[in-house]
C-alpha positions in Angstrom: 0.0 0.0 0.0 2.8 2.4 0.9 4.6 1.6 -2.3 1.5 2.3 -4.4 1.1 5.6 -2.5 4.7 6.6 -3.2 4.3 5.7 -6.9 1.1 7.7 -7.1 2.9 10.6 -5.4 5.7 10.4 -7.8 3.3 10.4 -10.7 1.6 13.5 -9.3 4.9 15.2 -8.9 5.9 14.4 -12.5 2.6 15.9 -13.7 3.1 19.0 -11.7 6.7 19.3 -12.9 5.6 19.1 -16.5 3.1 21.9 -15.9 5.8 24.1 -14.2 8.3 23.9 -17.1 8.4 25.7 -20.4 8.3 24.1 -23.8 12.0 23.4 -23.9 13.3 20.8 -21.6 15.2 22.1 -18.5 17.7 20.0 -16.7 15.0 19.4 -14.0 12.5 18.2 -16.6 15.2 15.8 -18.0 16.0 14.5 -14.5 12.3 14.1 -13.7 11.9 12.0 -16.9 14.9 9.8 -16.0 13.5 9.1 -12.5 10.1 8.4 -13.9 11.5 6.0 -16.4 13.7 4.4 -13.7 10.6 3.9 -11.5 8.7 2.2 -14.3 11.7 0.0 -15.2 12.2 -1.0 -11.5 8.6 -2.0 -11.4 9.2 -4.4 -14.3 12.6 -5.7 -13.2 12.9 -9.5 -13.0 16.4 -10.0 -11.5 19.0 -8.4 -9.3 21.3 -7.9 -12.4 18.5 -6.0 -14.2 18.0 -3.8 -11.1 21.7 -3.0 -10.9 21.8 -2.1 -14.6 18.8 0.1 -14.3 20.2 1.8 -11.2 23.6 2.4 -12.8 22.1 3.7 -16.0 19.8 6.1 -14.1 22.6 7.3 -11.8 25.0 7.9 -14.7 22.4 9.7 -16.8 21.4 12.0 -13.9 25.0 12.7 -13.1 25.7 13.6 -16.7 22.8 16.1 -16.8 24.0 17.6 -13.5 27.6 17.9 -14.7 26.5 19.5 -18.0 24.3 22.1 -16.2 26.3 23.2 -13.2 25.3 26.8 -14.0 21.6 26.0 -13.8 20.2 27.3 -10.5 17.3 25.2 -9.3 14.5 26.8 -7.4 13.5 25.4 -3.9 10.4 23.9 -5.5 12.5 22.1 -8.2 14.9 20.8 -5.5 12.0 19.5 -3.5 10.6 17.9 -6.6 13.9 16.1 -7.5 14.3 15.0 -3.8 10.7 13.6 -3.8 11.2 11.8 -7.1 14.6 10.4 -5.9 12.8 9.0 -2.8 10.1 7.4 -4.9 12.8 5.9 -7.2 14.7 4.6 -4.2 11.5 3.0 -2.8 10.8 1.4 -6.2 14.3 0.0 -6.3 13.9 -1.5 -2.8 10.5 -2.9 -3.8 12.1 -4.5 -6.8 14.9 -6.0 -4.7 12.4 -7.4 -2.2 10.3 -8.8 -5.1 13.2 -10.7 -6.8 14.7 -12.2 -3.7 
């Protein structure tokens, strides 16, 4: 139940993030998309190896965006959004690990 709530919360945050951004993709919008995609992939993961690959791909992609946009100043609202999505991603990763054990 808690996992479903977290995933619904993440989905709501993604929707609100999209409405807050302009037509061009900001670094925040790109990171939101990566975490959303990561959550979906974690929900479908079938093995620990797949979970590790998804996690590594997501971490590296987020780091690459952050590295390439060091001059972008996130608002407090954007930081909170990213933190919330990361928490939802982490919960999805843990749920996937629990499921495949």
